[in-house]
Structure formats: C-alpha cells, structure tokens
N, CA, C and O atoms as a DFTB+ gen file, in Angstrom:
208 C
 N C O
     1  1       1.111      -1.048       0.258
     2  2       0.155      -0.101       0.056
     3  2       1.007       1.246       0.172
     4  3       2.090       1.286       0.756
     5  1       0.376       2.396      -0.476
     6  2       1.082       3.582      -0.681
     7  2       0.304       4.431      -0.391
     8  3      -0.878       4.097      -0.303
     9  1       0.659       5.733      -0.156
    10  2      -0.246       6.860       0.083
    11  2      -0.673       7.271       1.448
    12  3      -0.161       6.723       2.425
    13  1      -1.606       8.230       1.589
    14  2      -1.878       8.378       3.191
    15  2      -2.790       7.371       3.638
    16  3      -2.703       7.116       4.839
    17  1      -3.823       6.598       2.843
    18  2      -4.269       5.329       3.764
    19  2      -3.206       4.258       4.012
    20  3      -3.522       3.238       4.624
    21  1      -2.176       4.411       3.642
    22  2      -1.320       3.310       4.115
    23  2      -0.739       3.603       5.428
    24  3       0.034       2.784       5.925
    25  1      -1.011       4.602       5.989
    26  2      -0.667       5.263       7.266
    27  2      -1.886       5.129       8.076
    28  3      -1.965       5.798       9.106
    29  1      -2.788       4.394       7.758
    30  2      -3.891       4.044       8.874
    31  2      -3.515       2.781       9.692
    32  3      -3.520       1.708       9.089
    33  1      -3.324       2.795      10.462
    34  2      -2.647       1.618      11.198
    35  2      -3.658       0.394      11.410
    36  3      -4.675       0.496      12.095
    37  1      -3.260      -0.793      10.737
    38  2      -3.950      -1.893      10.941
    39  2      -4.617      -1.902       9.721
    40  3      -4.744      -3.123       9.634
    41  1      -5.103      -1.497       8.781
    42  2      -5.775      -1.109       7.555
    43  2      -4.992      -2.086       6.609
    44  3      -5.719      -2.378       5.659
    45  1      -3.945      -2.604       6.544
    46  2      -3.701      -3.623       5.800
    47  2      -4.080      -4.986       6.027
    48  3      -4.498      -5.762       5.168
    49  1      -3.868      -5.274       7.497
    50  2      -4.369      -6.336       8.080
    51  2      -5.807      -6.635       7.970
    52  3      -6.078      -7.800       7.678
    53  1      -6.811      -5.790       8.151
    54  2      -8.132      -5.613       7.902
    55  2      -8.625      -6.099       6.685
    56  3      -9.331      -7.100       6.568
    57  1      -8.086      -5.079       5.424
    58  2      -7.961      -5.567       4.029
    59  2      -7.733      -6.815       3.598
    60  3      -8.206      -7.210       2.533
    61  1      -6.882      -7.674       4.483
    62  2      -6.325      -8.546       4.201
    63  2      -7.155      -9.621       4.972
    64  3      -7.009     -10.780       4.583
    65  1      -7.816      -9.442       5.780
    66  2      -8.632     -10.144       6.426
    67  2      -9.926     -10.434       5.791
    68  3     -10.304     -11.602       5.694
    69  1     -10.747      -9.293       5.279
    70  2     -11.872      -9.033       4.590
    71  2     -11.639      -9.913       3.185
    72  3     -12.263     -10.905       2.810
    73  1     -10.584      -9.249       2.570
    74  2     -11.056      -9.718       1.145
    75  2      -9.754     -10.760       0.752
    76  3      -9.499     -10.638      -0.446
    77  1      -8.988     -11.607       1.334
    78  2      -8.130     -12.337       1.139
    79  2      -7.218     -12.200       0.300
    80  3      -6.751     -13.105      -0.390
    81  1      -6.874     -10.990       0.294
    82  2      -5.698     -10.360      -0.406
    83  2      -4.364      -9.883       0.335
    84  3      -4.496      -8.939       1.114
    85  1      -3.258     -10.366       0.193
    86  2      -1.930     -10.096       1.400
    87  2      -2.062      -8.385       0.614
    88  3      -2.163      -8.226      -0.603
    89  1      -2.039      -7.568       1.348
    90  2      -1.509      -5.850       1.283
    91  2      -0.384      -6.200       2.317
    92  3      -0.448      -6.949       3.291
    93  1       0.905      -5.285       1.736
    94  2       1.861      -4.765       2.093
    95  2       2.090      -3.112       2.226
    96  3       1.584      -2.367       1.387
    97  1       2.844      -2.616       3.280
    98  2       2.790      -1.206       3.529
    99  2       4.001      -0.711       2.966
   100  3       4.787      -0.633       3.910
   101  1       4.609      -0.303       1.832
   102  2       5.680       0.202       1.580
   103  2       6.479       1.050       2.803
   104  3       5.797       1.485       3.730
   105  1       7.677       1.237       2.790
   106  2       8.565       1.693       3.936
   107  2       8.346       3.102       3.842
   108  3       8.688       3.578       4.925
   109  1       7.907       4.078       3.009
   110  2       7.365       5.389       3.025
   111  2       6.478       5.837       2.007
   112  3       6.863       6.322       0.943
   113  1       5.407       5.691       2.301
   114  2       4.223       5.648       1.923
   115  2       3.955       6.809       0.932
   116  3       3.566       6.559      -0.209
   117  1       4.182       8.205       1.403
   118  2       3.855       9.558       0.928
   119  2       4.460       9.873       0.009
   120  3       3.966      10.475      -0.945
   121  1       6.076       9.415       0.133
   122  2       7.061      10.060      -0.903
   123  2       7.142       8.767      -1.828
   124  3       7.608       9.042      -2.934
   125  1       6.874       7.696      -1.692
   126  2       6.811       6.532      -2.814
   127  2       5.537       7.124      -3.630
   128  3       5.535       6.866      -4.834
   129  1       4.552       7.819      -3.166
   130  2       3.549       8.587      -4.382
   131  2       4.413       9.603      -5.287
   132  3       4.623       9.677      -6.497
   133  1       4.729      10.184      -4.422
   134  2       5.413      11.296      -5.061
   135  2       6.322      10.931      -6.008
   136  3       6.234      11.500      -7.096
   137  1       7.517       9.786      -5.787
   138  2       8.497       9.905      -6.674
   139  2       7.584       8.837      -7.747
   140  3       8.046       8.955      -8.881
   141  1       6.966       8.303      -7.723
   142  2       6.302       7.368      -8.632
   143  2       5.296       8.764      -9.820
   144  3       5.429       9.007     -11.019
   145  1       4.752       9.123      -9.203
   146  2       4.192      10.675     -10.161
   147  2       5.100      11.327     -10.594
   148  3       4.793      11.772     -11.700
   149  1       6.502      11.742     -10.147
   150  2       7.557      12.054     -10.838
   151  2       7.913      11.507     -12.109
   152  3       8.080      12.139     -13.152
   153  1       8.032      10.061     -11.900
   154  2       8.893       9.070     -13.252
   155  2       7.189       9.254     -14.264
   156  3       7.157       9.331     -15.492
   157  1       6.407       9.277     -13.690
   158  2       5.026       9.385     -14.783
   159  2       5.101      10.467     -15.327
   160  3       4.744      10.458     -16.505
   161  1       5.580      11.842     -14.739
   162  2       5.329      13.008     -15.427
   163  2       6.993      13.041     -16.448
   164  3       7.045      13.645     -17.520
   165  1       7.956      12.449     -15.983
   166  2       9.227      12.467     -16.618
   167  2       8.844      11.445     -18.560
   168  3       9.416      11.540     -19.646
   169  1       7.830      10.728     -18.159
   170  2       8.020       9.757     -19.042
   171  2       6.687       9.688     -19.697
   172  3       6.258       8.681     -20.260
   173  1       5.915      11.081     -19.564
   174  2       4.666      10.883     -20.235
   175  2       4.478      10.782     -21.571
   176  3       3.309      10.613     -21.919
   177  1       5.369      10.843     -22.483
   178  2       5.727      10.319     -24.137
   179  2       5.518       9.072     -24.130
   180  3       4.907       8.550     -25.062
   181  1       5.969       8.376     -23.115
   182  2       5.435       7.014     -23.004
   183  2       4.559       6.107     -22.614
   184  3       4.522       4.915     -22.918
   185  1       3.778       6.780     -21.854
   186  2       2.144       6.576     -21.137
   187  2       1.448       7.599     -21.122
   188  3       1.190       8.277     -20.128
   189  1       0.910       7.878     -22.796
   190  2      -0.043       8.586     -23.329
   191  2      -1.583       8.639     -22.323
   192  3      -2.197       9.631     -21.930
   193  1      -1.852       7.310     -22.136
   194  2      -2.966       6.962     -21.472
   195  2      -3.033       7.766     -20.356
   196  3      -4.154       7.925     -19.873
   197  1      -1.861       8.445     -19.703
   198  2      -2.312       9.384     -18.402
   199  2      -2.745      10.637     -18.516
   200  3      -3.301      11.238     -17.598
   201  1      -2.459      11.231     -19.940
   202  2      -3.287      12.466     -19.968
   203  2      -4.348      12.552     -20.768
   204  3      -4.257      13.283     -21.755
   205  1      -5.570      11.830     -20.515
   206  2      -6.665      11.571     -21.250
   207  2      -7.895      12.573     -20.591
   208  3      -9.030      12.553     -21.067
C-alpha cells in the first residue's frame, strides 16, 4: 500500500482479513507516491493514457 491510506494503522491487515488478498505497506508511503508521479511525468510521452 502507498499513499495516505497506508498510514492508517491496521488497514493492511483488515483488508487482508476481509478480502483475502495480502497487502504490504511500503517503507515510505507518502514519498513513494510523489516519486512515482515524478517518474510518470518525466515519461509522459511513453504513457499517453495518463493524459486522457
């Protein structure tokens, strides 16, 4: 899990218990979203579906 929702204590376990899919919380959830957005914006020409 990444982003602000990943910071909610126990959400990963609760979701795993409810829908039986394993969730992992990344080491730094907020920064991982920012880094991923930066990568997408640098490569926007490779991902035209991002600009719909």
